[in-house]
N, C-alpha and C positions, 0 to 999 in steps of 0.2 A: 350450782353447775361447779364442778368441781375439779382440779387436774391433777390426776395421780401419776406421776411418773416412777416405772415399772426399772429397775436395775437388775442389770445379770446376776442371777443369787450363783452361788460356787455350787459345782456339778459336782462334788465330792473329788477326794483323790489328792486335794490340793490344787485343783485348777487353777488355773487364773485367766485365764482366756477361753476363749471359744468361737469356731466359726458358726457362720449363721448359713447352715444349708438346708433349710427350708421353712418358707412363711405360710402358714395357715391364715394369717388374717391381711388385709390391706386398710389403710386408712379409709374410714370413714364407716365399715365395718361395726356394728352392733355383739357383743360377743358376753356371753354368760359368766361371771365366776369359776376356775376349773376349766374350763372348754380351753384348747391345744392354740397356740398361738404361733409355736416355729419351734423348729429341730435345730438343735444347737451342738456341733459336733467337736466332740473335745480328742484329745490322742488317745483315748480308752474307746469312745463308746458314743451314738446317737444318743439326744436325750431330747424328749421333747419336755418342751416349758409347757407349763397351762396359765392363763391370765388369773391375777390375782384378784382383781375385782370385777364388778360387771358394770361396764360403759361401752360407750364410741372408741374406736382409734384415730386418735389423730398425728399421732408420729410416730414412724417407725425408725428404729436405732441403726441402721443399717441394710446395703443391701444384701444379696445372696454372694456368698463368697466372704464376705466383708468379717473379719475377727473382732470382737467385739472382748474386751476386760469387765473382768467379774468387777460388778459395783460400779457401770458404766450403762449409761440408759438404754434399755431395749426396746421398749414401748411407751407411749405416752396414752393414757385412757380420759377420755373427761366423764366426770361421772356425777350422779345427781342422788344425792342420799336420801332426797323426799321420795322418790319413785322407787316403786316397786320392782322386783326383779321381771315381773310377769306382764310389767307398765312396757313392753319393748315394743318398737316398729311395727316390728311383725304382728299380723291381727292373728287372736288368739283363734286355735283350730278347730273344728266340732272336735266332742271328745269321742275319739274311736272306739268300736265292739271290741269287747274282750279277744284278744288273738289266740288262736288257740297255740294247746300245746304244742312244742317242737317236739319233728319227731325223735327219742333215742338217738341218740348218735351211735355210729358203729362201733363195735371196738376196731384197733389196728388190724388185726387178723381179718374181719369182715371186711374192712377197709380196702383192702388187698386182694381179696373176692369176690368182688362185686360184680354180680352179673351183667356183662358188655352186652347192649343192644346187639341183637341180630341186624346184620347186615347183606342187601342184595348180593347175589355171587354176580361175579364179572362174567359177563360172556364172554369169552374166549374162542367160543367157536363159531358162532354168527355172522353172516356178513354184516360188513358196513354198508350205509347208505351210499349209494354213488351220491355224487352233486354233478347240479349242473350247470357248467361254466356261464355264465353270465357275465360278459362285456361290450364294450360300444363297438360296434360294427361287425357282429358277426355275421359271417356271410351265410345267410340261409333266408330260404325262399319267403317271404311275407306271407303266401297264401298255404303251402306245407308243411315249414318249418326248413325242407329237405337242404344241405351246401348246396350251393350252387359250384359247381367245379364243371372240367370236363371228365370222360370216362379214364381218360390217359391220369389224369391225376389222380383219379381215385385209386386206377392199380399202382401207381408208385406211391400212394399214400399207405396202402395195405403191404405194399414189401416193405416198408422203413416203420413199421407199426407207428405213424401219428395220426392224431387224432383231428381231421380237416377242421373241426371247430375252433380248433385253436388258433387258425390261421386268419386272419384278418385279408381278405382280398380288395383289390383296388379297381376291378372292373365293374360293369354294371351293374347295378344292384348287388354290391357285394361280393360278385363273381370273381372267384379265386383262380388266377392267372397260373403260368408256369413260373414266371416271375417270382412271382409271390410265391409258390412252394417252394423253388430253389432257395430263396432267401431264408425262408424259417428251415431248411435242412443244413443252410452252410450256421444258420445261429446254433443250431444243435450240437453242432457236430464243434464249433468252436468254445460250447460250455458257456454256462456263466460269466459274465463279466467278472472279475476277482474285486473285492471290496476293499476299498482302502480305508484303511485305518483314518481317523478323524479326531481332529486337535479337541483335546479337553481341555475347557477353560473353567475358573471360577474358582476359590476358596473358602471351606468352611472354618470359621474361629467358634472353637472352644475354650472356655474359661475352666482355668483347672481351679477346682473347687470340691468341698467336701472332700469322699474318700481319697478322692483321684490325687488331691493336694498332699494329703499325709500317707500316701504310698510315695508319692514324689520326694518328697523330702526326706522320708525313709532310707531310701533307696539311694538316693544322694549321699546321706549321713554314714552309710555303711560302706560306700565304696570310696569315701572319702576318708574315711578314718580308719577303717580298719585293712591292713595287708593280706589281702586274699590269695590262697594257694588252694589248686583244687587237684582232687586224687581218683585217679578214674581204674574202676576194676570191673572185669569181667565177671560174670557167675554162671554157673551151670547148672541151673534152673528145671533139670529135666525132670528129678525125684521128685523135686520140691511142687512141679504143676502136677503130676501124679497125686501127690499129699492133699495140694488143694482141692482135686475135682473132685478126692474121696470125702472128704470135708464137706463140700455143696452137698455130695448126697447124702452123708449123715444127718446134715442139719436142713436141710429142707424142708421138715415138716414145722421145722421152726421159724421159718423166714428169714435165716441168718445166712447172709450171702459173704463168702469169702474171695476177694481178691489178692492182690500179692501183697498189698499195703499192712495189713494187721500181722502177717506172718512177719514181713521186712519189720514192722515197730519193735514187734517180739525181742527178737534177734537183736535188735538194737540197742534195748533197754537189758539185755543179758551181755552184751559187750561190754557196755557203760560200766561195770560194775567192779572190770581191770583200768578202765580209761578214764577215770574220774574226771581228768583236764579238760575231755573232750564233753562233758555234761554240765560246764560252768556257764557264769554271769558274769562280766565285767561291767565293776561297777567304780565307773572313769571319775565320779565326785569325788571317792573314798581312794582311788588308786587300788582297789581289791579285787581278786579274783575270788569270786564265792562257790566253790562247788559245791554240787547238791546231791545226794545220794538217793532223793526221789526223782523217777523219770518222768518228769510231765512232758510229752510227747506236743509239738504243734503239727498241724497238717497244715500245709501251704493248700487254699482249697480257690479256685478261681470262682466270684460270684457275680453278679449282676453291676455290683457298684466297685467292682476291683478282686484282687488280690487279699484274700483275708487267710488268717491262721489260727482258728478255733482250736484249742487247748485238751486234749486229753491227760487228765491230769491222774499220778499214779499208773502210771502205764506197767510198770514193771510189777504192781501187785494184783495184774488182771490176767487170768486165762485169755485162750485165742478167741473164744465165743464172747466173753466181754469185752474185748478189743475192739473186734468186729462190728458188734454193736454199739459201743462208744464212739469208733470213729464214725461210722454212719447218721448218728445221731447229731453229733457236734459239726459235720462238715453240713447236712440238711439244715443245720440251724443258722450257720453262715449264710447260705445262700437264701434264706427265703426273709434271713433281715429279723430273726428270733435269735439271734444270741446273746445271752447275758452278757455284761461285762467280764464276770471270772470265767466262764466260757471263753473267750477272746484276749483273756494275762495270763500271765505265771509260767509260759514255755522255757524249758531249759535249754533242748533241743529242738529243732524244725527235722521233720522227712516231707520233702516236694514230689509229686509225681504228677508228670502230664499223660499218664494212662498209655494210651495207643501210639499217641502224638509224640510218646518221650525221645525220639530221635535212638543217637548212636550214643553220644557224649554230651551233657551239658556242665557249665561253672556256676550252678546256683548262687543268688546273693546272699549271705548268714543277715539271720534277724536278730539285731541289734535287740538286750546287751548281750545274745547268746554269742559263741567262739565257732559253734559246728553246726553245716548244717547236711543231711544227705539226700540224695537225689534219686530217685528211678526212672530208669532209662527203658525205653519197651524191648519186652521179651520177641525174639525170634528164633528159628528154628533153622541151624546153620552145619554145614559139613565140619566136622573138628576131629584132631587127632586122637584116638584114645587108645591107650594098649598099641600102637604099633598099627594102628586100623585108622581109616576113614566111618566116622559114623556120624548120625545126624543127630544133635543134641539140642536143646531149648536152650539160649544164652540172653541172659541180662545183664550190661550194666549198671554199676552204680557210679555214681557220680556225686563227691563230697568236697564241698571248700571248708575252710579252716583258717581261724585267725592266726597267723603267723606268730603274733605277739607271745603267745600263749601253748601254742601247740606246735611240736617240733614235726619237722617231716615226717620222720621214723615214728612217732608214736602215731601219729594219722593213718601211717601205712599198716600198723600192726592192728592199727583199731578198725580200719574196712576187711583187712584178712581175718580179724575174727570173723567178724559180722558175715564172711564169705563163707568160712568152715560152717560154721552154725546154719545157713541156707543149703548149702548144697550136702547136708545129710541130717534132714527134716526127721527121720526116723529117731535119734537122739536128740535133739534140738526138741522138740515138741512132746515127749514122751511126756505122757499125764495130762496136754494143756496146757 
């Protein structure tokens, strides 16, 4: 037997430490070489770390959420160089019969048009089965099942449309007396007793680890270091909405769906050619602003792990259909956790949208080291004054934030006005796609 101390390796791009976001093993587990042992979260991505040797886990270098430095012990193994890998504590299983070849996976188009199993129709016109009330003390004759009461009570019950079976009688064998009926009638007139809200007690502690820790650190750093200022402008997207609907009809056969997002990203990319100061990154180590000609658009995306910003690289060189497909691909990869490191890095400006929840205005937080972020609010129909008359127009607000150290208010306003001009004239803006 010998002890093997496995230290955290360099996970790339000059990483000096990483957080334990998941353990796949525990002390006492027997693992084979290359089996996954932990997920380590860097500032860039989650990296799965495999076992370097075959052996038994005797010690873990930390708990979930702990930060471990590169070169520090991650896992300690007990290994036996004289025992073959197959001689594990788990008994060898009998050889399995060769499995049948898996079916050929459907193409993306086939996958989206798979036949849906037929479901039984909902019976709306049929009558519902009547429920028989069952309760202690129901005033029915043991021999006939008839409610015991007087003809006068029966007449009153009929006049007031009251089911006598719901009244508990106080007379012999549960006979309903006049007082029983009047008490029941009074309760119906008073209505149900008001439900008093009850106190809620207890609390839940949630350790801030993993992606949520990184989001918290980045948001705090951005608001602490960057003097934000926001600018909100309303856009008349009536013509843009007609154009978007026509696009969806034109490209329906290609399974390409157009939201406002690719249209906005293309307008942002066009406008940035005249406002390079808004397509820039601040290198605070060198105290240098790097203005980019390429537009690498970050798309703020809500995922089960929190907010991520996958990137559409070179958005300025894409057609509208290419942009729509690229945005769909990177946001899907971010949500299902399959996004690569390159898909999550390198943005020069970020676009964020809450879709139908977009509200009237917002104050988005800049994604460091960028200096600009463009937010999209909800598009709604509103009465507007056009040429002296009131008309229903589809209006959408854009809420943008800028780093006031490097983007002046006048320049920011001109930049948003340029985007507004492009969005409100889609016939000219998107000619040729």
